PANU-164363 format. One line per field, with one value per residue (C-alpha): residue number from 0; x, y, z. Coordinates in steps of 0.02 Angstrom, whole numbers, plus 50000, padded with zeros to 5 digits. Example, Ala and Ser with C-alpha at 12.3 -4.5 7.8 and 13.67 -1.06 7.14 Angstrom:
2
resi: 0 1
u: 50615 50684
v: 49775 49947
w: 50390 50357
***
This chain:
683
resi: 0 1 2 3 4 5 6 7 8 9 10 11 12 13 14 15 16 17 18 19 20 21 22 23 24 25 26 27 28 29 30 31 32 33 34 35 36 37 38 39 40 41 42 43 44 45 46 47 48 49 50 51 52 53 54 55 56 57 58 59 60 61 62 63 64 65 66 67 68 69 70 71 72 73 74 75 76 77 78 79 80 81 82 83 84 85 86 87 88 89 90 91 92 93 94 95 96 97 98 99 100 101 102 103 104 105 106 107 108 109 110 111 112 113 114 115 116 117 118 119 120 121 122 123 124 125 126 127 128 129 130 131 132 133 134 135 136 137 138 139 140 141 142 143 144 145 146 147 148 149 150 151 152 153 154 155 156 157 158 159 160 161 162 163 164 165 166 167 168 169 170 171 172 173 174 175 176 177 178 179 180 181 182 183 184 185 186 187 188 189 190 191 192 193 194 195 196 197 198 199 200 201 202 203 204 205 206 207 208 209 210 211 212 213 214 215 216 217 218 219 220 221 222 223 224 225 226 227 228 229 230 231 232 233 234 235 236 237 238 239 240 241 242 243 244 245 246 247 248 249 250 251 252 253 254 255 256 257 258 259 260 261 262 263 264 265 266 267 268 269 270 271 272 273 274 275 276 277 278 279 280 281 282 283 284 285 286 287 288 289 290 291 292 293 294 295 296 297 298 299 300 301 302 303 304 305 306 307 308 309 310 311 312 313 314 315 316 317 318 319 320 321 322 323 324 325 326 327 328 329 330 331 332 333 334 335 336 337 338 339 340 341 342 343 344 345 346 347 348 349 350 351 352 353 354 355 356 357 358 359 360 361 362 363 364 365 366 367 368 369 370 371 372 373 374 375 376 377 378 379 380 381 382 383 384 385 386 387 388 389 390 391 392 393 394 395 396 397 398 399 400 401 402 403 404 405 406 407 408 409 410 411 412 413 414 415 416 417 418 419 420 421 422 423 424 425 426 427 428 429 430 431 432 433 434 435 436 437 438 439 440 441 442 443 444 445 446 447 448 449 450 451 452 453 454 455 456 457 458 459 460 461 462 463 464 465 466 467 468 469 470 471 472 473 474 475 476 477 478 479 480 481 482 483 484 485 486 487 488 489 490 491 492 493 494 495 496 497 498 499 500 501 502 503 504 505 506 507 508 509 510 511 512 513 514 515 516 517 518 519 520 521 522 523 524 525 526 527 528 529 530 531 532 533 534 535 536 537 538 539 540 541 542 543 544 545 546 547 548 549 550 551 552 553 554 555 556 557 558 559 560 561 562 563 564 565 566 567 568 569 570 571 572 573 574 575 576 577 578 579 580 581 582 583 584 585 586 587 588 589 590 591 592 593 594 595 596 597 598 599 600 601 602 603 604 605 606 607 608 609 610 611 612 613 614 615 616 617 618 619 620 621 622 623 624 625 626 627 628 629 630 631 632 633 634 635 636 637 638 639 640 641 642 643 644 645 646 647 648 649 650 651 652 653 654 655 656 657 658 659 660 661 662 663 664 665 666 667 668 669 670 671 672 673 674 675 676 677 678 679 680 681 682
u: 50006 50060 50089 49991 49954 50115 50053 50061 50070 50203 50040 49941 50070 49997 49802 49816 49903 49899 50050 50042 49996 50068 50205 50008 50089 50006 50002 49911 50056 50082 49999 49886 49724 49611 49698 49773 49734 49621 49677 49674 49648 49751 49726 49885 49880 49985 50069 50117 50309 50355 50355 50529 50617 50668 50539 50633 50594 50479 50541 50443 50314 50396 50569 50672 50706 50901 50918 50754 50787 50698 50810 50690 50788 50966 51048 51007 51042 51211 51304 51274 51096 51091 51181 51057 50918 51004 51034 50884 50790 50919 50977 50812 50791 50956 50941 50754 50806 50966 50877 50762 50866 51032 50967 50922 50886 50889 50720 50676 50510 50508 50337 50258 50275 50418 50567 50558 50702 50698 50809 50695 50725 50671 50515 50453 50498 50595 50762 50674 50739 50822 50738 50769 50625 50624 50481 50480 50362 50270 50251 50051 50046 50124 50108 50328 50448 50628 50762 50893 50783 50716 50896 50941 50799 50847 51030 50969 50846 50967 51098 50954 50940 51138 51159 51021 51088 51288 51200 51106 51248 51366 51251 51222 51421 51417 51293 51391 51548 51453 51365 51548 51602 51450 51511 51672 51611 51490 51650 51735 51595 51570 51384 51235 51186 51012 51042 50847 50807 50743 50730 50542 50509 50446 50588 50630 50719 50679 50772 50872 50923 50811 50718 50532 50422 50440 50276 50284 50182 50284 50423 50495 50424 50590 50614 50465 50404 50272 50429 50490 50434 50500 50595 50643 50784 50904 51018 51197 51231 51092 51143 51321 51265 51209 51371 51328 51321 51293 51166 51223 51150 51146 51047 50949 50777 50675 50482 50413 50256 50171 50210 50367 50450 50630 50697 50890 51012 51174 51273 51174 51092 50911 50840 50678 50575 50494 50333 50190 50018 49925 49937 49751 49828 49859 49669 49623 49779 49720 49563 49649 49761 49613 49526 49685 49699 49513 49510 49658 49566 49715 49629 49574 49735 49849 49753 49729 49904 49979 49826 49673 49739 49683 49790 49873 49992 50137 50059 49951 50092 50208 50089 50056 50247 50243 50121 50156 50280 50316 50379 50461 50633 50651 50602 50713 50866 50804 50932 50835 50689 50693 50590 50636 50697 50807 50877 50900 51012 51099 51151 51227 51312 51354 51297 51143 51012 50869 50683 50602 50437 50343 50378 50384 50201 50152 50205 50068 50195 50244 50177 50105 50124 50300 50367 50435 50417 50255 50332 50182 50119 50284 50289 50139 50184 50357 50474 50608 50635 50821 50762 50681 50798 50810 50690 50727 50653 50632 50755 50901 51002 51141 51300 51441 51496 51430 51518 51659 51577 51443 51534 51633 51468 51381 51516 51391 51316 51494 51466 51267 51181 51043 50887 50796 50622 50449 50297 50236 50064 50153 50280 50131 50059 50211 50224 50051 50084 49942 50053 49910 49774 49616 49689 49623 49729 49649 49746 49670 49775 49744 49687 49625 49667 49611 49732 49751 49884 49820 49884 49904 49838 49920 49750 49697 49776 49740 49755 49690 49552 49455 49528 49370 49433 49384 49510 49708 49829 50015 50122 50238 50301 50229 50153 50085 49986 49916 49751 49652 49601 49621 49529 49634 49515 49519 49557 49593 49384 49365 49514 49428 49255 49324 49425 49256 49125 49220 49310 49301 49469 49499 49346 49241 49313 49271 49092 49064 49150 49015 48856 48938 48962 48754 48674 48634 48721 48645 48518 48561 48466 48624 48732 48899 49032 49184 49293 49330 49517 49456 49447 49548 49457 49266 49345 49221 49314 49230 49131 48955 48842 48644 48506 48539 48383 48372 48373 48550 48669 48843 48844 48744 48874 49039 48954 48893 49062 49139 49023 49050 49234 49174 49042 49168 49291 49144 49124 49318 49283 49126 49254 49403 49298 49260 49454 49468 49496 49316 49258 49320 49414 49492 49522 49670 49657 49786 49814 49818 49647 49583 49665 49601 49412 49327 49183 49268 49318 49129 49093 49199 49152 48965 49006 49105 48990 49141 49256 49412 49559 49631 49831 49899 50068 50065 50102 50247 50190 50276 50445 50436 50383 50536 50647 50565 50585 50757 50798 50749 50821 50998 50942 50855 50668 50594 50415 50303 50254 50104 49958 49894 50054 50060 50131 50264 50152 50071 49902 49850 49747 49569 49448 49272 49130 48988 48830 48679 48573 48734 48752 48574 48589 48748 48692 48553 48669 48795 48643 48617 48789 48811 48662 48724 48889 48829 48720 48871 48975 48848 48819
v: 49995 50174 50124 49961 49907 49730 49763 49792 49631 49623 49750 49796 49808 49901 49905 50080 50167 50160 50068 50031 49960 49877 49746 49734 49845 49907 49731 49673 49550 49616 49492 49347 49410 49262 49120 49122 49033 49128 49180 49074 48928 48777 48761 48780 48827 48722 48865 48802 48809 48967 48965 49063 48915 48755 48606 48456 48300 48190 47995 47885 47764 47602 47657 47776 47941 47999 48189 48212 48081 47917 47778 47618 47571 47658 47490 47455 47628 47692 47825 47918 47895 47967 48128 48173 48156 48252 48397 48372 48528 48656 48627 48645 48806 48891 48851 48926 49093 49101 49091 49213 49375 49434 49597 49573 49715 49702 49768 49829 49864 49973 49936 49996 49829 49749 49778 49648 49628 49506 49496 49553 49527 49643 49530 49561 49376 49355 49230 49090 49066 49224 49349 49436 49491 49580 49641 49828 49880 50031 50125 50100 50269 50399 50282 50300 50213 50200 50265 50145 49983 50014 50040 49876 49798 49861 49804 49638 49606 49634 49530 49382 49430 49424 49259 49182 49231 49172 49001 48982 49030 48904 48765 48807 48815 48646 48584 48651 48543 48395 48422 48429 48274 48198 48252 48186 48020 48001 48062 47915 47808 47759 47807 47847 48003 48006 48052 48028 47893 47709 47548 47541 47712 47878 47966 48152 48133 48011 47875 47940 48090 48217 48324 48277 48423 48504 48419 48343 48211 48145 48117 47958 47906 47903 48084 48128 48240 48323 48437 48495 48647 48738 48594 48423 48384 48318 48255 48306 48376 48489 48545 48584 48701 48823 48861 48934 49114 49213 49349 49520 49657 49797 49914 49932 49985 50034 50089 50154 50174 50356 50488 50454 50605 50598 50768 50737 50834 50937 50774 50676 50570 50560 50679 50623 50455 50412 50493 50411 50456 50334 50477 50519 50665 50764 50756 50908 51000 50956 51050 51192 51215 51206 51356 51469 51461 51465 51631 51702 51656 51544 51373 51326 51362 51299 51128 51138 51130 51010 50890 50916 50946 50783 50726 50583 50716 50804 50987 50924 50839 50995 51098 50992 50979 51181 51204 51053 51110 50930 50889 51068 51035 50895 50971 51128 51011 50967 51034 50941 50840 50676 50546 50384 50289 50463 50449 50273 50284 50436 50324 50175 50292 50436 50576 50674 50613 50704 50641 50585 50693 50501 50530 50709 50704 50575 50715 50827 50969 50967 51094 50978 51118 51184 51020 51107 51107 51234 51385 51476 51324 51293 51464 51457 51318 51394 51290 51368 51297 51252 51122 51018 50918 50950 50856 50730 50602 50421 50392 50497 50372 50357 50314 50329 50208 50157 50176 50042 49942 49917 49879 49755 49677 49674 49654 49598 49764 49874 49922 49929 50083 50146 50219 50342 50271 50300 50267 50084 50125 50166 50030 49919 49977 49933 49792 49728 49769 49914 50056 50118 50244 50132 49996 50001 49899 49847 49776 49689 49655 49709 49861 49898 50012 50051 50157 50196 50308 50468 50540 50745 50829 50958 51039 51045 51205 51117 50952 50902 50985 50832 50722 50714 50768 50620 50531 50565 50610 50574 50647 50528 50671 50818 50713 50562 50551 50393 50427 50314 50298 50171 50097 50087 49908 49775 49608 49642 49657 49475 49425 49515 49437 49259 49293 49329 49245 49085 49035 48855 48837 48797 48687 48825 48952 48824 48795 48989 49018 48889 48982 49148 49065 49013 49188 49280 49458 49564 49474 49507 49692 49755 49925 49923 50083 49962 50112 50007 50074 50248 50340 50494 50537 50562 50591 50453 50370 50207 50078 50051 49906 49955 49857 49709 49599 49455 49347 49417 49262 49272 49224 49392 49483 49435 49440 49595 49666 49595 49679 49844 49854 49791 49923 50054 50007 50025 50202 50240 50150 50271 50413 50340 50261 50438 50476 50324 50332 50312 50275 50100 50014 49845 49794 49696 49636 49569 49529 49371 49411 49407 49257 49155 49196 49150 49241 49403 49402 49373 49515 49632 49590 49613 49787 49853 49787 49742 49575 49574 49486 49404 49410 49249 49313 49481 49446 49560 49690 49833 49769 49688 49867 49957 49825 49879 50043 50043 49928 50073 50210 50092 50091 49913 49895 49830 49772 49650 49571 49469 49522 49344 49256 49091 49129 49042 48916 48876 48961 49054 49208 49196 49297 49357 49397 49488 49410 49512 49475 49509 49676 49732 49695 49771 49945 49939 49919 50044 50172 50128 50131 50309 50394 50333 50385 50567 50577 50529 50659 50795 50737
w: 50000 50001 50175 50180 49993 49964 50033 50006 50028 49922 49979 50182 50288 50446 50452 50523 50365 50164 50145 49946 50038 50062 50018 50051 50057 49898 49836 49978 50038 50205 50290 50267 50327 50296 50351 50537 50710 50825 50970 51115 50992 50990 50803 50710 50521 50406 50302 50111 50092 50022 49801 49791 49909 49812 49878 49955 49857 49976 49995 49913 49995 50022 50053 50163 50116 50106 50091 50017 49883 49861 49897 49876 49721 49761 49764 49578 49498 49461 49537 49372 49391 49571 49525 49388 49503 49637 49508 49425 49484 49525 49354 49269 49365 49334 49148 49145 49244 49134 48967 49047 49062 49131 49180 49371 49519 49697 49758 49922 49994 50149 50227 50380 50463 50376 50247 50114 49979 49828 49652 49510 49310 49184 49161 49337 49393 49557 49571 49657 49850 49859 49978 50140 50247 50430 50534 50604 50743 50761 50922 50964 51041 50916 50776 50731 50689 50776 50645 50707 50723 50544 50469 50553 50484 50314 50329 50387 50259 50117 50223 50220 50031 49990 50084 50005 49851 49888 49947 49774 49683 49774 49743 49554 49536 49611 49503 49366 49420 49412 49246 49173 49275 49195 49022 49050 49092 48951 48831 48912 48881 49046 49065 48989 48897 48974 49156 49204 49100 49167 49075 49019 49100 48987 49066 49071 48903 48784 48737 48589 48705 48653 48794 48832 48850 49025 49092 49262 49186 49069 49213 49276 49435 49496 49456 49594 49451 49547 49605 49427 49415 49258 49155 49190 49045 49140 49001 49044 48857 48856 49021 48991 48855 48988 49090 49276 49270 49439 49392 49403 49520 49389 49518 49679 49680 49822 49862 50020 50104 50082 50198 50285 50365 50460 50539 50503 50613 50554 50571 50457 50619 50644 50783 50757 50742 50572 50554 50456 50418 50533 50692 50726 50833 50672 50625 50733 50671 50486 50522 50599 50464 50325 50451 50444 50254 50219 50320 50230 50054 49996 50035 49874 49782 49913 49916 49701 49706 49826 49908 50011 50187 50276 50413 50337 50239 50326 50329 50471 50556 50537 50602 50772 50777 50774 50914 51035 51181 51210 51016 50992 51070 50965 50800 50834 50818 50645 50506 50356 50324 50245 50197 50251 50094 50064 50247 50239 50076 50150 50298 50184 50063 50172 50051 50068 49950 49851 49859 49714 49639 49686 49874 49885 49822 49968 50085 50024 50017 49822 49707 49572 49439 49479 49525 49678 49873 49891 49963 50014 50129 50213 50251 50329 50431 50488 50377 50276 50098 50135 50266 50144 50001 49824 49705 49573 49456 49488 49347 49441 49517 49641 49551 49686 49813 49979 50135 50146 50279 50169 50009 50097 50172 49992 49859 49740 49745 49729 49547 49575 49549 49674 49625 49744 49835 49760 49825 49844 49781 49603 49620 49656 49482 49381 49479 49424 49241 49267 49181 49062 49096 49110 49194 49379 49513 49661 49812 49946 50107 50287 50196 50034 49898 49709 49590 49417 49323 49223 49082 49087 48931 48848 48794 48982 49079 49248 49220 49401 49402 49331 49484 49623 49798 49876 49788 49813 49688 49692 49542 49471 49323 49282 49134 49259 49428 49502 49570 49687 49862 50003 50155 50332 50347 50202 50238 50431 50429 50365 50492 50650 50588 50566 50750 50848 50741 50721 50879 50855 50764 50579 50556 50621 50519 50364 50407 50442 50253 50187 50269 50215 50026 50031 50074 49919 49899 50025 50089 50280 50292 50355 50312 50367 50360 50372 50470 50636 50613 50577 50410 50396 50207 50286 50463 50538 50670 50695 50600 50603 50594 50577 50536 50667 50744 50833 50673 50631 50606 50633 50435 50412 50517 50402 50236 50263 50328 50176 50052 50149 50087 49917 49912 49962 49830 49708 49764 49708 49534 49511 49524 49437 49283 49193 49205 49084 48914 48833 49030 48989 49133 49159 49339 49393 49570 49698 49878 49981 50069 49905 49824 49984 49948 49794 49888 49897 49724 49672 49780 49690 49516 49559 49667 49515 49378 49267 49250 49370 49350 49502 49484 49581 49521 49595 49782 49788 49670 49758 49762 49594 49535 49611 49524 49357 49377 49433 49291 49165 49258 49185 49022 49042 48942 49081 49086 49165 49015 49043 49142 49165 49197 49318 49494 49565 49662 49499 49525 49367 49366 49375 49294 49365 49296 49383 49411 49351 49517 49620 49522 49564 49755 49768 49685 49818 49944 49892 49902 50072 50105 50050 50132 50299 50281 50219 50370 50494 50409 50430 50623
***
């Protein structure tokens, strides 16, 4: 999210913010909101092995396992055959990845609840098994993050990814040596050319030495074919054709949750915590700032060029810090204000870093016409322009050296360029392949968001005039904007409902899901406002459920809460749709909360009234997008190629079409929800 989309999952990242979402960050990946064990329950959730890590080969029934390989017929198999089986899957993976690309980026997603590092190529595919994830903890009272803890999490995440990168490289080199040795054996006439064949079996290679198609069904039973993934050709001659070469990390890409601000002292060290957009204390100051600017007759002008004066933006935060006696002493030590990604990059390079247009826009302090900090707003807040860093485009890279200790720590990055941070909402759109105006991204992690890129038109003197004030608008450049909306509560509502209403463990959860699926859309008579963690855009601080009777069942409650999220997204979609070319939108959705629930997928399609493509491959869209943008910065034509590509675990994207009866029911439910929302706002 920007904040919790990855989210965020790759996405949610924090239910109280909009972390681009999330790793959900903006991609809905920040947390699995739909599969968990309830508090106080002894039930355990068995999680599937991560798709990025090589899965062990299970021993076959009838024989004991030896290092994951079946040994029931080990006594009758030659050493050459055993070596072929041992290297089968790693060799196939190496060959496939080498065929795909030699252009790789280290991608870092700075989320509100974790830091995730992976390696991505120019097609948006991650290097399997190479990942580093470190958690970070937000202060529950101030909704801030510790700068020292966050820096430690970043370094640890990169360390973990680089450690996996080196381990993978060592395994691949060892496999190459085995293939070379096998070739020598064949050349001496001591072995068979078909390393994975067996007498009378179909094998992974045909008897004539030709490779069979990479289909698990064609594999010999001795090959444990269910694990063969991309290719199962273990012919030593074919393996030897692809020499091992470690992927070169050309560049490092970074994306970060929206609205992060760090006060930096004269010595370059942080003198404040990391401020986020989750602090509800800023709400009153946003209202006060509005009143002051309105009295001065400049409110519309300032908001039209920057952003609506919501509590989520830095203007309300800075006003609070200015007027707070408790915090003023700390703020007086600030020499320069920086975003989180800029501060972290400065910390490992020793060089003060500029801030990208994308991140500056997320603060609400950017003049989106002049592409500079808004001097008038800063002056009103008592902030000197020199206390804010210079601005740059997302393609402006740092080409210098890291500090010596980090060069020694990560020698693989010694020659890599470093891209400056971008908002994770924007990164998630690039990571989902939704770069065109008219392609709408929906992320559903702990929270929920909907976004679309909008291009400015030379014929319009005011390109921002058509954007509804209820939506946020982040500048990517002077020609491109990211427009959308978000909800603090998305998948977190489902998680809460399952925990409270199905306290009997996993079986009870499954039973409740079945009960919900059996109900027609909007058959419960309830109207829900899903603002249980507060909603800054509307100013409504709590969630609301109306229409309950003694006949209301637990399935009614859960269904109504899930539908309420889809209905809020419907409201965003109604405002986004006119901005698309010819009023036509394609909708692509991601996020673990959505992946787990076909019921929610159908709700979303019914609410929007259009087909929805659920992308199972876009779990970590934020980090994927950060890698794509970074590679473009070094001249690589990087782009997610296939919006419907198959995910690492083999799941294909699913297209969900609306059902007419459901569309009509959701239309009526939306009208009720809007009416209730307006009444509460007025009151």
